[in-house]
C-alpha positions in Angstrom: -19.6 7.7 -62.9 -21.2 5.5 -65.5 -23.1 7.3 -68.3 -25.6 5.0 -69.8 -25.7 4.0 -73.4 -28.3 6.1 -75.3 -29.2 8.7 -72.5 -28.7 12.2 -73.6 -27.2 14.7 -70.7 -28.1 18.4 -71.5 -26.6 21.4 -70.0 -27.0 25.2 -70.7 -23.6 27.0 -71.8 -23.0 30.6 -72.2 -20.8 32.1 -74.8 -20.5 35.7 -74.8 -23.7 36.6 -73.3 -25.5 34.2 -75.7 -27.1 30.8 -74.1 -26.8 27.5 -75.8 -27.9 23.7 -75.3 -25.0 21.2 -75.0 -26.2 17.7 -75.4 -23.7 14.7 -74.8 -25.0 11.4 -75.6 -23.1 8.1 -75.3 -23.7 5.8 -77.9 -22.5 2.4 -78.9 -19.0 3.1 -80.1 -18.5 6.9 -79.6 -19.9 10.1 -77.8 -22.0 12.6 -79.7 -21.6 16.3 -78.6 -24.0 18.7 -80.0 -24.5 22.1 -79.8 -28.2 23.7 -80.2 -29.9 27.1 -79.7 -32.3 27.4 -76.8 -34.7 26.7 -79.4 -33.4 23.2 -80.2 -32.0 24.5 -83.7 -29.2 22.3 -84.3 -25.7 24.5 -84.8 -23.3 21.5 -85.0 -22.3 18.4 -83.6 -19.3 16.0 -83.6 -19.0 12.5 -82.6 -15.9 11.5 -80.7 -14.0 8.1 -79.7 -10.7 8.9 -78.9 -9.6 11.0 -75.6 -6.8 12.7 -77.6 -9.0 14.7 -79.6 -11.5 16.4 -76.9 -9.4 19.6 -76.7 -9.7 19.8 -80.8 -13.5 18.8 -80.7 -14.0 21.6 -77.9 -12.2 24.2 -80.1 -14.3 23.2 -83.2 -17.4 23.3 -81.6 -16.4 26.7 -80.0 -15.7 28.0 -83.3 -19.2 26.8 -84.6 -20.8 28.8 -81.7 -19.0 32.0 -82.6 -19.6 31.6 -86.5 -23.3 31.0 -85.5 -23.2 34.4 -83.4 -21.6 36.2 -86.2 -24.1 35.2 -88.8 -27.3 35.2 -86.9 -26.9 38.4 -84.4 -27.3 41.7 -85.0 -25.5 44.7 -83.4 -28.3 45.1 -81.1 -28.3 41.2 -80.0 -24.6 41.7 -79.3 -25.2 44.8 -77.4 -28.0 43.2 -75.3 -25.7 40.0 -74.6 -23.0 42.1 -73.3 -24.8 43.9 -70.8 -26.8 40.6 -70.0 -23.8 38.9 -69.1 -22.6 41.8 -66.6 -20.5 43.7 -69.1 -20.1 47.5 -68.9 -20.3 48.2 -65.5 
């Protein structure tokens, strides 16, 4: 499969019941992976050009998401998210 330079591929991901946008863009010399809220607020992004670092990028962006949830969601948000993802029963 060939990914066009400059084209942005967007998917929705879910972490602990919270949904986010993952945008992956092929650029001239690297790939930009950005995580945003569904309201398009940037949480974090990383540019990567070496396959050896894919797992590290995954870990870093995952930690950024968990930090965002911890700092921006109150207890009621966390309870709602748990039940919305099917937890509890």
